[in-house]
C-alpha positions, 0 to 999 in steps of 0.5 A: 048432505050437500055432496050426497044431494048433488050425486042424487041430482046428477043421477036423476038428470042423467036418467030423466026421460029415459024409461028404466027398461031402455037404460040397459039390457042383457045380451045372451047367446047360446053361441057362448058359454052359459054364465056360471054365476049370477051375471049376464054375458053382456049388458048393453047400455046405450051405445056401449056393450060391457062383456063379462069376463070369459074363459076358454069354455067350449060353448057347444060342450060347456066344457073347459080344457084345463090342459090347453096351452095359452094360445088355445085358451086365448083363441077360445076365449076371444071366440066366446067374446066374438060370439057375444059381440055378434049377438048384439050386432057388433064385431071385434072392430067395435071393441074399445077397451080390453082387460086381460087377466093372466095366471102367468105373465111369462106367457104374455108373448104367446097370448099376445100373438093370438090376441093381435090376430083378432084386431085389425087397424088401430087396436083397442086400449088394453090392460093386462094383469097377472091374477093369482087365480082365475075361475076353473084354474084358467090360464086367461080371462078376458073382458071387454067394452065395445061401442057401436059406431058409424061404420066409417069411424071404426078405429080411425084416429080421433081428430078433436073438433076445432074450437069455435072462432 
């Protein structure tokens, strides 16, 4: 019981004084594929933006090209994510974490070449895993987390503050 009470207390403290509508909001754009299920393209929660996994669906036609190679699917997927970032006023420079799901890790090098071209400077943290199956039999799905930062802080090396003397 005590453990449960602490969790409730922490949740109340964290949300105190913040209206429920300000805690998070959905981000949506017609420049990225429509959600194909009960989820949002992205959720803004304070300075963080959580983007749902995207596959290589063309946003104009809403069609998926299953025959496209891993490079083309990676490019289209990252363009979809870029469009959602833009709708929230962010860019690829705001990305802090990426999760990549691939149907076949033997295609990692080809995916990685395209992926690397989307990030300048210090790249975001990334996890890449092989998945047994992806929606529409896609070769790749990518989700990411972005953070709004002051412009001069984008992808600089982190310098922890000095302890007080």
